[in-house]
C-alpha positions as CSV (number, residue, x, y, z in Angstrom):
1,M,68.0,104.7,123.9
2,Y,68.7,104.8,120.2
3,Q,66.7,103.3,117.4
4,F,68.3,101.5,114.5
5,R,66.6,100.4,111.3
6,T,67.1,99.6,107.6
7,E,67.4,102.9,105.7
8,T,64.9,103.8,103.0
9,D,65.4,107.6,102.8
10,F,68.6,107.7,100.8
11,E,68.5,111.5,100.3
12,G,68.4,111.9,104.0
13,F,71.1,109.3,104.4
14,D,73.5,111.1,102.0
15,R,72.7,114.6,103.5
16,F,73.8,113.3,106.9
17,V,77.0,111.7,105.5
18,E,78.1,114.8,103.7
19,A,77.1,117.2,106.5
20,H,79.1,115.2,109.0
21,H,82.3,115.0,106.9
22,G,81.8,111.5,105.7
23,Q,83.8,110.1,102.9
24,Y,82.4,109.3,99.4
25,Q,82.7,105.6,100.2
26,Q,80.1,106.1,103.0
27,C,77.3,107.5,100.8
28,S,74.5,105.6,99.0
29,L,76.2,105.9,95.6
30,W,79.2,103.8,96.5
31,P,77.6,100.4,96.0
32,K,76.9,101.4,92.4
33,V,80.7,101.5,92.0
34,K,81.5,98.4,94.0
35,T,79.1,96.2,92.1
36,A,80.6,93.0,93.3
37,W,79.2,93.7,96.7
38,A,75.6,93.6,97.9
39,P,74.7,96.7,100.0
40,H,72.8,97.1,103.2
41,F,71.9,100.5,104.5
42,Y,71.2,101.3,108.2
43,A,70.5,104.5,110.1
44,G,70.3,105.4,113.8
45,F,68.0,107.9,115.5
46,D,67.8,109.4,118.9
47,E,64.7,109.7,121.1
48,A,63.7,113.0,119.3
49,G,63.8,111.2,116.0
50,E,67.0,113.0,114.8
51,R,69.4,111.0,112.7
52,V,72.7,110.3,114.6
53,L,74.2,107.5,112.6
54,T,74.5,106.1,109.1
55,C,76.1,102.8,108.1
56,L,76.7,101.4,104.7
57,V,77.5,97.7,104.8
58,L,78.9,95.9,101.8
59,E,78.3,92.2,101.6
60,R,80.3,89.6,99.7
61,D,79.9,85.9,99.5
62,L,83.3,84.3,99.7
63,P,84.1,80.7,98.7
64,V,84.0,78.3,101.7
65,A,83.9,81.0,104.3
66,G,80.6,82.5,103.4
67,K,79.3,86.1,103.8
68,L,81.7,88.8,104.7
69,W,80.4,92.2,105.9
70,Y,82.5,95.3,105.3
71,V,81.8,98.9,106.5
72,P,84.0,101.2,104.4
73,Y,85.4,104.0,106.6
74,G,83.2,102.8,109.4
75,T,79.9,104.4,110.4
76,V,79.2,108.1,110.1
77,S,78.6,108.9,113.8
78,D,80.1,110.2,117.0
79,L,82.7,107.6,117.8
80,A,83.2,109.1,121.2
81,N,79.5,108.4,122.2
82,E,79.9,105.2,124.2
83,T,76.1,104.6,124.5
84,L,75.5,105.0,120.8
85,Q,78.4,102.8,119.8
86,R,77.5,100.1,122.4
87,E,73.8,100.0,121.2
88,F,74.8,100.0,117.6
89,T,77.3,97.2,118.1
90,A,74.5,95.0,119.6
91,F,72.2,95.9,116.7
92,I,74.8,95.2,113.9
93,S,75.7,91.9,115.7
94,E,72.1,90.7,115.4
95,E,71.8,91.9,111.8
96,M,75.0,90.1,110.9
97,K,73.7,86.8,112.3
98,A,70.3,87.3,110.7
99,H,71.9,87.6,107.3
100,G,74.3,84.8,107.9
101,A,77.5,86.9,107.8
102,F,80.5,85.5,109.7
103,C,82.0,88.9,110.6
104,V,81.8,92.6,110.2
105,I,84.9,94.6,109.3
106,L,84.7,98.2,110.5
107,D,87.2,100.8,109.2
108,P,86.8,104.0,111.1
109,P,88.7,107.1,110.0
110,V,90.1,108.0,113.4
111,P,93.7,109.2,113.4
112,L,96.1,107.1,115.3
113,R,99.2,109.3,114.6
114,V,99.8,112.5,112.7
115,D,103.4,113.0,111.5
116,G,104.3,110.4,114.0
117,E,102.7,112.1,117.0
118,P,100.0,109.9,118.8
119,Q,96.5,111.3,118.7
120,A,94.4,111.0,121.9
121,E,91.2,110.7,119.9
122,G,92.5,107.6,118.1
123,H,93.6,105.8,121.3
124,A,90.3,106.6,123.0
125,A,88.4,105.2,120.0
126,H,90.6,102.1,120.1
127,E,89.8,101.5,123.8
128,L,86.1,102.0,123.2
129,L,85.9,99.6,120.2
130,T,87.9,96.9,121.8
131,S,85.8,97.1,125.0
132,L,82.8,96.5,122.7
133,G,84.3,93.3,121.4
134,Y,86.0,94.5,118.2
135,Q,89.4,93.0,117.4
136,L,92.1,95.0,115.6
137,N,93.1,93.6,112.3
138,A,96.8,93.7,112.2
139,D,97.1,91.4,109.2
140,L,97.7,94.1,106.5
141,P,97.6,91.8,103.4
142,S,94.1,90.6,104.3
143,Y,91.4,90.1,101.7
144,T,89.7,93.5,101.9
145,Y,92.3,95.7,103.6
146,K,92.3,99.4,102.8
147,H,95.5,100.9,104.0
148,P,95.2,103.3,106.9
149,V,97.6,106.0,105.6
150,Q,96.6,109.3,104.0
151,T,98.7,112.3,103.0
152,L,96.3,115.1,104.1
153,I,96.9,118.8,103.4
154,P,94.9,121.0,105.7
155,L,93.2,123.8,103.7
156,R,92.0,125.8,106.6
157,D,93.9,127.6,109.3
158,E,93.4,127.3,113.1
159,N,90.4,129.7,112.8
160,G,88.7,127.7,110.2
161,E,89.5,130.1,107.4
162,L,90.5,128.8,104.0
163,I,94.3,129.3,103.3
164,P,95.0,131.3,100.2
165,G,96.8,129.3,97.5
166,K,99.9,131.4,97.5
167,Q,100.2,131.0,101.2
168,L,99.8,127.3,100.9
169,L,102.5,127.2,98.2
170,K,104.9,128.8,100.7
171,K,104.6,125.7,102.9
172,C,105.6,123.4,100.0
173,E,109.2,122.3,99.5
174,K,111.5,124.3,97.2
175,G,111.2,121.8,94.3
176,V,107.4,122.2,94.3
177,R,107.6,126.0,94.3
178,Y,110.1,126.0,91.4
179,S,108.0,123.5,89.4
180,V,104.8,125.6,89.8
181,R,106.7,128.7,88.8
182,V,108.2,127.3,85.6
183,G,105.3,125.1,84.4
184,E,103.5,127.8,82.3
185,G,106.8,129.0,81.1
186,R,107.5,125.6,79.5
187,G,104.3,125.3,77.5
188,L,102.0,123.7,80.1
189,V,98.3,124.3,80.0
190,C,95.8,122.8,82.5
191,K,92.1,122.2,81.9
192,T,89.5,120.9,84.3
193,Y,86.6,118.8,83.0
194,S,83.3,117.8,84.5
195,Y,81.4,114.6,83.6
196,E,79.1,116.8,81.4
197,D,82.2,118.0,79.5
198,V,83.2,114.4,78.9
199,E,79.7,113.4,77.8
200,K,79.9,116.1,75.1
201,D,83.4,115.1,74.1
202,P,84.4,111.5,74.9
203,Q,87.9,112.2,73.5
204,L,88.6,114.0,76.8
205,L,88.4,110.8,78.8
206,Q,90.6,109.0,76.3
207,E,93.2,111.7,76.7
208,F,93.0,111.3,80.5
209,L,93.2,107.5,80.2
210,S,96.3,107.8,77.8
211,V,98.1,109.4,80.7
212,M,97.0,106.8,83.2
213,D,98.0,104.0,80.9
214,D,101.5,105.4,80.4
215,T,101.9,105.9,84.1
216,S,100.8,102.3,84.8
217,E,103.4,101.0,82.4
218,R,106.1,103.1,84.1
219,N,105.0,102.0,87.6
220,D,104.2,98.4,87.4
221,F,102.9,98.4,91.0
222,V,100.1,100.7,90.1
223,H,97.0,99.1,88.6
224,R,94.1,101.1,87.0
225,D,91.2,99.6,85.3
226,T,89.7,101.7,82.5
227,E,86.1,100.6,83.0
228,Y,86.4,101.2,86.7
229,I,87.5,104.8,86.2
230,K,84.6,105.4,83.8
231,L,82.1,103.9,86.3
232,L,83.5,105.9,89.2
233,F,83.4,109.2,87.2
234,S,79.9,108.7,86.0
235,T,78.5,107.5,89.4
236,L,80.0,110.3,91.4
237,R,79.7,112.9,88.7
238,D,78.3,115.6,91.0
239,Y,81.5,115.5,93.1
240,T,84.2,114.5,90.6
241,D,86.2,116.2,87.9
242,I,89.3,115.3,85.9
243,M,92.2,117.6,85.3
244,I,94.5,117.2,82.3
245,V,97.7,119.0,81.8
246,Y,98.7,119.5,78.2
247,Y,102.1,120.2,76.8
248,D,101.4,122.9,74.1
249,K,104.3,122.6,71.8
250,A,103.4,125.7,69.8
251,K,103.0,127.8,73.0
252,D,106.4,126.5,74.2
253,T,108.0,127.7,70.9
254,E,106.3,131.1,71.2
255,L,107.6,131.5,74.7
256,Q,111.1,130.4,73.6
257,N,111.1,133.0,70.8
258,A,110.2,135.7,73.3
259,R,113.1,134.6,75.5
260,L,115.5,134.7,72.5
261,A,114.3,138.2,71.6
262,E,114.9,139.3,75.2
263,R,118.3,137.7,75.1
264,A,119.2,139.7,72.0
265,Q,118.1,142.9,73.8
266,K,120.3,142.1,76.8
267,E,123.3,141.3,74.6
268,E,122.9,144.6,72.9
269,A,122.6,146.4,76.3
270,L,125.8,144.8,77.5
271,K,127.8,146.8,74.9
272,T,127.0,150.1,76.7
273,A,126.0,149.0,80.2
274,P,127.7,150.5,83.2
275,Q,129.9,148.2,85.3
276,K,127.2,147.8,88.1
277,K,124.7,146.4,85.6
278,I,126.9,144.0,83.7
279,K,126.7,141.2,86.3
280,G,122.9,141.3,86.3
281,L,122.6,141.3,82.5
282,T,125.1,138.4,82.3
283,N,123.1,136.4,84.9
284,D,119.9,137.0,82.9
285,I,121.5,135.8,79.7
286,D,122.8,132.6,81.5
287,V,119.2,131.8,82.7
288,I,117.9,132.2,79.2
289,D,120.6,129.9,77.9
290,K,119.7,127.3,80.5
291,N,116.0,127.6,79.4
292,T,117.1,127.3,75.8
293,K,118.9,124.0,76.6
294,S,115.8,122.7,78.3
295,Y,113.6,123.8,75.4
296,L,115.9,122.0,72.8
297,E,115.6,118.8,74.9
298,R,111.8,119.1,74.9
299,M,111.9,119.6,71.1
300,E,114.0,116.5,70.7
301,E,111.8,114.4,73.0
302,T,108.7,115.4,71.1
303,K,110.2,115.4,67.6
304,D,107.6,112.8,66.5
305,Y,104.7,115.2,67.3
306,P,103.6,118.1,65.1
307,A,104.8,121.6,65.9
308,D,101.3,122.5,67.0
309,A,100.6,119.4,69.1
310,K,98.9,119.6,72.5
311,I,100.0,116.4,74.3
312,P,98.3,115.2,77.5
313,V,101.2,114.8,79.9
314,A,99.5,114.7,83.3
315,G,96.1,113.8,84.6
316,G,94.2,113.5,87.8
317,L,90.7,112.5,88.9
318,T,89.6,114.1,92.2
319,I,86.5,113.4,94.3
320,R,85.4,116.2,96.6
321,Y,82.8,115.1,99.2
322,G,82.1,116.0,102.8
323,G,84.9,118.5,103.0
324,F,87.6,116.1,101.8
325,A,89.2,116.3,98.4
326,N,90.5,112.8,97.5
327,C,93.0,112.4,94.6
328,V,91.8,109.0,93.5
329,F,93.8,108.7,90.3
330,G,96.7,110.7,89.1
331,G,99.8,110.3,87.0
332,T,102.3,111.7,84.6
333,R,103.4,110.1,81.4
334,N,107.0,109.6,80.4
335,I,107.2,112.3,77.8
336,V,108.7,115.6,79.0
337,R,108.0,114.4,82.5
338,N,111.1,115.7,84.2
339,N,111.6,118.6,81.8
340,T,108.2,120.3,82.6
341,R,107.5,119.1,86.2
342,S,103.9,118.6,85.2
343,S,103.1,116.5,88.3
344,H,103.9,119.3,90.7
345,Y,102.1,121.8,88.4
346,M,98.9,119.7,88.2
347,N,98.7,118.9,91.9
348,Y,99.1,122.5,92.9
349,L,96.2,123.4,90.6
350,R,94.2,120.6,92.2
351,L,94.8,122.2,95.6
352,L,93.7,125.6,94.3
353,R,90.4,124.1,93.0
354,S,89.8,122.4,96.4
355,I,90.3,125.7,98.1
356,D,87.9,127.4,95.6
357,L,85.3,124.7,96.4
358,G,85.6,125.2,100.1
359,M,87.2,121.8,101.1
360,D,88.7,121.3,104.5
361,Y,91.4,118.8,103.5
362,H,93.0,117.7,100.4
363,D,94.3,114.1,100.2
364,L,97.0,113.5,97.7
365,G,96.3,109.7,97.8
366,Y,97.3,106.6,99.6
367,V,100.8,105.4,100.4
368,L,101.4,101.6,100.4
369,V,103.4,100.7,103.5
370,D,105.2,97.7,104.9
371,S,103.4,95.6,107.6
372,P,104.4,96.9,111.0
373,E,106.7,94.6,112.9
374,T,105.5,95.7,116.3
375,M,102.2,96.6,118.1
376,G,101.9,99.5,120.4
377,A,101.5,99.0,124.1
378,D,97.8,99.8,123.8
379,G,97.3,97.2,121.1
380,T,97.3,99.6,118.1
381,L,99.5,99.3,115.1
382,G,103.2,100.0,115.2
383,P,104.9,102.6,113.0
384,L,103.9,102.4,109.3
385,R,106.7,103.1,106.8
386,P,106.4,103.3,103.0
387,N,107.5,100.1,101.2
388,A,110.4,100.4,98.7
389,D,108.1,101.0,95.7
390,F,106.3,103.9,97.4
391,E,109.2,105.7,99.1
392,G,109.5,108.1,96.2
393,I,105.7,108.6,96.0
394,S,105.5,109.3,99.7
395,K,108.2,112.0,99.5
396,F,106.5,113.5,96.5
397,K,103.2,113.8,98.4
398,L,104.8,115.1,101.5
399,S,106.7,117.8,99.6
400,F,103.4,119.6,99.2
401,G,103.2,120.2,102.9
402,A,101.0,117.2,103.5
403,R,100.7,115.6,107.0
404,Y,101.3,111.9,107.2
405,T,98.1,110.7,108.9
406,E,97.9,107.1,110.1
407,Y,94.5,105.7,110.9
408,I,93.7,103.0,113.3
409,G,92.8,100.6,110.6
410,E,90.3,97.8,110.5
411,Y,88.3,96.4,113.4
412,I,86.6,93.1,113.2
413,L,83.5,91.9,115.0
414,V,83.4,88.1,114.7
415,G,80.1,86.3,114.5
416,N,81.2,82.8,113.5
417,S,84.7,81.9,114.7
418,F,85.2,78.9,112.4
419,R,84.2,80.6,109.2
420,Y,86.3,83.6,110.2
421,W,89.3,81.3,110.6
422,L,88.7,79.9,107.2
423,Y,88.6,83.4,105.8
424,K,91.8,84.4,107.5
425,E,93.7,81.2,106.5
426,L,92.4,80.6,103.0
427,M,91.6,83.9,101.4
428,P,95.2,85.4,101.5
429,K,96.5,82.2,99.9
430,A,93.8,82.3,97.2
431,K,94.5,85.9,96.5
432,K,98.2,85.3,96.2
433,A,97.7,82.4,93.8
434,K,95.3,84.6,91.7
435,M,97.8,87.5,91.5
436,T,100.6,85.0,90.5
437,A,98.4,83.7,87.8
438,V,97.6,87.2,86.5
439,R,101.3,88.1,86.4
440,L,102.1,84.9,84.5
441,L,99.4,85.6,82.0
442,K,100.6,89.2,81.4
443,R,104.1,87.9,80.7
444,H,102.9,85.5,78.1
């Protein structure tokens, strides 16, 4: 027998979440970010009084339908423990009815497929949850849906040892390796800032946001709210940092002058070089000439900036919690974007920092996919493929050696069938109408 009750010890709650590889959306701080939702905290204990489960429920009062309960990333618990899950399901069903909620949406992070290969753990969890009365939500555009695809990079080997950064880089595609190698040679400088750094110098956050704004303008399917980013950073300050890559124009010129001096030396050496060294010297000169062409293109692209400008060209906000590094926001602005490969450069350095901080996995961010047309024989989602807007983003993330991890998705425990029907029928239409209105307002 397990005992479940409303949580009052939030320090114990969070210690359990972090120690059991919970996500930051499962800790007690998350409702301070998702302020539109009212939180409920629950914990489960075994007969010895040991904590075995935590559950953050977010409640939202929807028009017409009523109260919706949402459990981001599901409970932190042993999903394979049938007795625990059965008894908690009975408990949360009663709590839902007592609070007048019409359903509970559960979103457990159990892998369904990794790189297309079915995971036994995921199918077992699916069978257990459905046997307890949960329904799989296959309606991907629903009101609260968080897409079940992550691009996870394992940071530990089969023995649990952290993988050195250089070894991890070898697993990346050639384009990534090239970009990381040339980044510093083209005037890039990367800085990592804590919340305390930003408190001392608010201009740092403005530099970060300038990158995000430019990225959003380039990719109209990406939406970032400035106040939300500020709130997220301040609330999860102990687990979060921002990384900014600057294009240092003066450093770039200094490096170019060094290359030109090297070229002059090689030109001089050609005059007296033996035949066997001529080809090598000629190739070296050709490489310097190619770099010179790229340099002149950067100078032209940044001609409106002073010679000593340090331009923020890439930025990323990373949350590291419970062994997972989550790239929540990241982007590259238009200027010198292709010439310096700053996205690859920044994300590799994000990986290095995650290794230094002892993370188990590094998540490069979600991938928006099309709704699956089929359901598996066991009732789980069919193959998930990136939609047209996210195909390039998906390839970019996977080029770092990420594994394409598909999660089961959302499960729903219905309390009031009629109100749940209203929610399913009306909310998507209302959301679509709202988004249409927002787009029209932006155009005018």
